[in-house]
C-alpha positions in Angstrom: 0.5 -19.1 42.5 3.9 -20.5 41.7 2.6 -24.0 42.4 -0.4 -23.5 40.1 1.9 -22.2 37.4 4.1 -25.3 37.7 1.1 -27.7 37.7 -0.4 -25.9 34.6 2.9 -26.2 32.7 3.4 -29.8 33.6 -0.2 -30.6 32.6 0.6 -29.4 29.1 3.3 -32.0 28.5 1.6 -34.8 30.4 -0.7 -35.1 27.4 1.6 -33.9 24.5 -0.8 -34.9 21.8 -3.6 -32.9 23.3 -1.4 -29.9 23.8 0.0 -30.0 20.3 -3.5 -30.3 18.7 -4.8 -27.3 20.6 -1.7 -25.2 20.0 -1.8 -26.2 16.3 -5.3 -24.8 15.9 -4.1 -21.5 17.3 -1.0 -21.6 15.1 -2.9 -22.2 11.9 -5.5 -19.5 12.8 -2.5 -17.1 13.3 -0.9 -18.0 10.0 -4.1 -17.7 8.1 -4.9 -14.3 9.6 -1.3 -13.0 8.9 -1.4 -14.3 5.3 -4.8 -12.7 4.6 -3.8 -9.3 6.0 -0.4 -9.5 4.3 -1.8 -9.9 0.8 -4.5 -7.2 1.4 -1.9 -4.7 2.7 0.4 -5.7 -0.1 -2.2 -4.8 -2.7 -2.8 -1.5 -1.0 0.9 -0.7 -0.8 1.3 -1.6 -4.5 -1.6 0.8 -5.4 -0.3 3.6 -3.2 3.2 3.2 -4.7 1.8 3.3 -8.2 0.0 6.5 -7.4 3.0 8.1 -5.8 5.6 7.1 -8.4 3.4 7.6 -11.5 1.3 10.6 -10.5 1.6 12.7 -7.4 4.9 12.0 -5.5 4.8 12.2 -1.7 4.4 16.0 -1.7 3.9 18.8 -4.2 4.4 22.6 -4.2 1.8 24.4 -6.3 0.5 27.8 -6.9 -2.3 28.4 -4.3 -5.0 28.5 -7.1 -3.8 25.5 -9.1 -5.4 22.7 -7.1 -8.9 24.2 -7.6 -8.3 25.2 -11.2 -5.6 23.2 -12.9 -4.7 25.8 -15.6 -1.4 26.8 -17.1 -2.3 30.3 -15.9 -1.8 29.1 -12.4 1.7 27.8 -12.9 3.9 28.7 -10.0 7.0 30.8 -10.4 10.0 28.6 -9.5 11.9 31.4 -7.7 14.4 31.6 -4.9 11.8 31.4 -2.1 10.8 28.0 -3.3 14.3 26.8 -4.0 15.6 27.9 -0.6 12.6 26.2 1.2 13.3 22.9 -0.6 17.0 23.2 0.1 16.3 23.8 3.8 14.7 20.4 4.1 17.2 18.6 1.9 17.7 15.9 4.6 14.0 14.9 4.4 13.6 15.3 0.6 15.2 12.6 -1.5 14.8 14.4 -4.8 12.5 16.8 -6.7 10.7 16.3 -10.0 9.6 19.6 -11.8 6.8 19.4 -14.3 5.0 21.8 -16.6 1.9 20.4 -18.4 -1.2 21.2 -20.2 -3.7 20.0 -22.8 -3.0 20.6 -26.5 -4.1 19.6 -29.9 -1.7 17.3 -31.6 -1.7 17.0 -35.4 -0.1 15.4 -38.5 -1.3 16.4 -41.9 -5.1 16.5 -41.5 -5.3 14.2 -38.5 -5.7 15.7 -35.0 -6.3 14.5 -31.5 -6.2 15.9 -28.0 -2.9 15.2 -26.1 -1.5 16.0 -22.7 1.8 17.7 -23.0 4.3 17.4 -20.1 7.6 19.0 -19.9 10.1 17.0 -17.8 13.7 16.5 -16.8 14.2 12.9 -18.0 16.8 12.0 -15.4 14.3 13.0 -12.7 11.4 11.1 -14.2 13.5 8.0 -14.6 14.4 8.1 -11.0 10.7 8.5 -10.0 9.0 6.1 -12.3 11.6 4.7 -14.7 9.9 6.4 -17.7 12.7 5.4 -20.2 12.0 1.7 -19.6 8.6 2.2 -21.4 10.4 3.1 -24.7 9.4 0.7 -27.4 11.0 2.6 -30.3 13.6 5.4 -30.6 15.3 7.1 -27.6 14.5 9.4 -24.7 15.6 13.0 -25.0 18.1 14.8 -22.7 17.4 18.0 -21.0 19.0 20.1 -23.8 17.2 18.3 -26.7 14.2 19.8 -28.6 12.4 16.7 -29.9 9.3 14.9 -28.5 8.6 11.5 -27.1 5.0 10.3 -27.5 2.8 7.5 -26.3 2.1 4.6 -28.5 -1.6 5.4 -28.7 -0.9 8.9 -29.9 1.5 7.5 -32.5 -1.1 5.0 -33.8 -4.0 7.6 -34.0 -1.9 10.2 -35.8 0.1 7.6 -37.8 3.4 8.9 -36.5 6.7 7.1 -36.2 10.2 8.2 -35.1 11.5 10.9 -37.4 8.1 12.2 -38.2 6.9 15.7 -37.3 4.3 16.4 -34.6 2.5 19.7 -34.6 1.2 21.0 -31.2 -1.2 23.8 -30.8 -2.6 25.0 -27.5 -2.9 27.9 -25.0 0.1 29.2 -23.2 0.6 31.3 -20.1 -1.9 34.1 -19.6 -3.6 33.7 -23.0 -0.5 33.4 -25.1 -0.8 31.2 -28.2 1.3 28.0 -27.9 2.3 26.4 -31.1 5.3 24.3 -32.3 6.6 21.6 -34.5 8.6 18.8 -33.0 10.3 15.7 -34.4 9.2 12.5 -32.8 12.3 10.9 -31.3 10.8 8.0 -29.3 7.6 6.1 -28.6 6.5 4.9 -25.2 3.9 2.3 -24.2 1.8 2.7 -21.1 -0.4 0.1 -19.4 -3.2 2.6 -18.7 -5.3 3.5 -21.8 -5.7 7.1 -20.7 -2.0 7.5 -20.6 -1.2 5.5 -23.7 -3.7 7.5 -25.8 -2.8 11.1 -24.7 0.8 11.5 -23.3 3.4 13.6 -25.1 6.7 14.6 -23.5 9.1 17.5 -24.2 12.3 18.5 -22.3 11.3 20.9 -19.5 12.9 24.0 -21.0 11.4 23.4 -24.4 7.9 22.9 -22.9 8.3 26.1 -20.8 9.2 27.9 -24.1 6.2 26.3 -25.8 3.8 27.5 -23.1 5.5 30.9 -22.9 6.1 30.3 -19.2 9.9 30.5 -18.6 10.9 29.5 -15.0 7.4 28.3 -14.2 6.0 24.9 -13.2 2.6 23.5 -12.8 3.9 21.6 -9.8 7.2 20.7 -8.1 6.9 17.1 -7.0 9.0 15.9 -4.0 9.9 12.4 -3.1 10.8 11.8 0.5 13.3 9.8 2.4 10.6 8.7 4.8 7.0 8.9 3.5 5.6 8.7 7.1 7.0 12.2 7.7 5.0 13.7 4.8 2.4 15.5 6.9 4.9 17.0 9.2 7.1 18.2 6.4 4.2 19.6 4.4 3.2 21.7 7.4 6.7 23.0 8.1 7.3 23.9 4.4 3.9 25.7 4.3 4.9 27.8 7.3 8.1 28.8 5.4 6.3 29.7 2.2 4.0 32.7 1.5 0.4 31.4 1.9 -0.8 33.9 -0.6 1.2 32.4 -3.4 2.1 28.8 -2.6 0.6 25.7 -1.2 2.2 22.4 -0.1 0.0 19.3 -0.5 0.4 15.6 0.4 -0.6 12.9 -2.0 -3.7 12.2 0.2 -4.8 15.8 -0.3 -4.2 15.6 -4.0 -6.1 12.3 -4.4 -9.0 12.4 -2.0 -11.1 10.1 -4.1 -8.4 7.4 -3.8 -8.1 7.9 -0.1 -11.9 7.5 0.2 -11.8 4.4 -1.9 -9.0 2.9 0.4 -11.1 3.8 3.5 -14.2 2.0 2.0 -12.1 -1.0 1.1 -10.6 -1.1 4.6 -14.0 -1.1 6.1 -15.0 -4.1 3.9 -11.8 -5.9 4.7 -12.3 -5.4 8.5 -15.7 -7.1 8.2 -14.2 -10.0 6.3 -11.3 -10.3 8.7 -13.6 -10.4 11.7 -15.6 -13.2 10.0 -12.2 -15.0 9.7 -11.6 -14.4 13.4 -15.0 -15.8 14.4 -14.4 -18.9 12.3 -10.9 -19.3 13.8 -12.4 -18.8 17.3 -15.0 -21.5 16.7 -12.3 -23.8 15.4 -10.3 -23.3 18.6 -13.4 -23.7 20.7 -14.3 -27.0 19.1 -10.8 -28.3 19.9 -11.0 -27.1 23.5 -14.5 -28.6 24.0 -13.2 -32.0 22.7 -10.2 -31.8 25.0 -12.3 -30.7 27.9 -14.6 -33.7 27.5 -11.6 -36.0 27.8 -10.6 -34.4 31.1 -13.8 -34.5 33.0 -12.8 -37.6 35.0 -9.4 -36.0 35.7 -11.2 -32.9 37.0 -13.5 -34.9 39.2 -10.6 -36.7 40.8 -8.8 -33.5 41.5 -11.9 -32.0 43.1 -12.5 -35.1 45.2 -9.0 -35.1 46.7 -9.5 -31.5 47.9 -8.4 -29.2 45.1 -10.6 -26.1 45.1 -12.6 -25.2 42.1 -11.0 -21.7 42.0 -7.6 -23.3 41.9 -8.6 -25.7 39.2 -10.1 -22.8 37.2 -6.9 -20.9 37.5 -4.9 -23.9 36.3 -7.2 -24.3 33.3 -6.9 -20.6 32.4 -3.1 -20.8 32.8 -3.0 -23.8 30.5 -5.0 -21.9 27.9 -2.7 -18.9 28.2 0.4 -21.2 27.7 -1.1 -23.0 24.8 -2.3 -19.8 23.1 1.1 -18.2 23.6 2.9 -21.3 22.1 0.4 -21.4 19.2 0.7 -17.7 18.4 4.5 -17.5 18.7 4.8 -20.6 16.5 2.4 -19.1 14.0 4.5 -16.0 13.7 7.8 -17.9 13.6 6.4 -20.2 10.8 4.5 -17.4 9.0 7.2 -14.7 8.9 9.8 -16.4 6.7 7.1 -17.5 4.3 5.5 -14.0 4.1 8.9 -12.4 3.9 9.9 -14.6 1.0 6.6 -13.8 -0.8 7.2 -10.2 -0.1 10.6 -10.3 -1.9 9.3 -12.7 -4.6 5.6 -12.0 -5.4 3.6 -14.7 -7.0 3.0 -14.0 -10.7 -0.6 -13.9 -12.0 -1.0 -16.4 -14.8 -4.7 -16.0 -15.6 -4.7 -13.8 -18.8 -8.0 -12.0 -18.0 -7.0 -11.2 -14.4 -3.5 -10.2 -15.6 -4.8 -7.8 -18.2 -7.2 -6.2 -15.6 -4.3 -5.7 -13.1 -2.1 -4.2 -15.8 -5.0 -1.8 -16.8 -4.8 -0.4 -13.2 -1.1 0.3 -13.8 0.0 -2.4 -11.4 2.4 -5.2 -11.8 0.5 -8.5 -12.4 1.6 -10.3 -9.2 0.2 -11.1 -5.8 2.1 -8.8 -3.6 2.6 -9.4 0.1 3.4 -6.9 2.8 5.9 -7.7 5.5 5.2 -4.8 7.8 5.8 -5.8 11.5 2.5 -4.3 12.5 0.7 -7.0 10.5 2.3 -9.8 12.6 1.9 -8.1 15.9 -1.8 -7.1 15.4 -2.8 -10.6 14.1 -0.9 -12.4 16.8 -2.4 -10.3 19.6 -5.9 -10.6 18.2 -5.7 -14.4 17.8 -4.2 -14.6 21.3 -7.0 -12.7 22.8 -9.6 -14.8 21.0 -7.9 -17.9 22.3 -8.0 -16.5 25.8 -11.7 -15.8 25.5 -12.3 -19.3 24.3 -10.3 -20.4 27.3 -13.0 -19.1 29.5 -15.1 -22.2 28.5 -13.0 -24.6 30.7 -13.2 -22.2 33.5 -17.0 -22.0 33.6 -17.1 -25.7 33.0 -15.1 -26.3 36.2 -17.5 -24.2 38.3 -20.5 -26.0 36.9 -19.0 -29.5 36.9 -21.1 -32.1 38.9 -19.2 -35.0 40.4 -21.7 -37.4 39.0 -21.0 -36.1 35.5 -17.2 -36.6 35.9 -17.8 -40.1 37.3 -19.9 -41.1 34.4 -17.1 -40.2 32.1 
């Protein structure tokens, strides 16, 4: 076997041009597969990050009834049991983001519109989604202030500006009437129309007072150190909390429609990727067939001087393995720095229509690339296996080769 390995390796470099052409076809197939999966996974990661940072966080603690009926009446009591449980897992939880929220009627003079009021701690929100960076006018409140910050669409509809007074009327905790007048201290601009046309923010304590729900939250959002541990942590925290009063949910449980959309998209992507694999496989096969045709005379001579067909088939397979390995490794080595650079420096989208559509989804208008190691490993292994399967062609050709065919070539 050692002799056959040596012969196969030497054969590669006896015809360097042939070897380099075949290895290059494998290399380019690997680079193309890696680039495709990198941009697809990059888009997915961008969308998941947008959901987590702007909406759900990694985990949430809620009242056990809140998920099925998102009412202020089902706001959880932020008491010692919850605080102690969160503190117990402080090594896993990076920080928490408390929120109380509900729909209200916003008004100025005779103009009214429905708004979504959210009570927040601004320093927590800034850490989660950099909310203050969306200010286009005025300033963000602190935890002890009592003025409102509103979205640009709300300001336009109600003809409000900084310094004006916004009247809010709604329903508070357990049927209490919620009403208040607040000065507008700042105006925010959001990319998503549903946010830009509805959002109103108050300091957390002021919003709790407005809803007549002191020490209550609709949800306690938790951002984790390692998001891959979310399921484990959710289960452990649920075991520590009273099931009759509290529930811990991951972002996947909170957004099942998004998860279903991602799964449907993944199924479509897999079909597309396998089409790419088939095309790449035929490209490699075409190269191998051409090279094989050039070697028919060589194979005939080897068989005529006594080399067994089995040994020649093994040599051909070893050559295919060596070439495939060289092509795949070269593809990963060449592709990784390019993908990593694009991961760190995404390509800006310049088309205005596409750019606007991406912004409407709440995403940054760039082509994002993922540099997860699994992408490189999976694509490299898949292309390698395809190349090995293609390498069976020379093997079966050796067993079917007629001496007269090799002589004529």
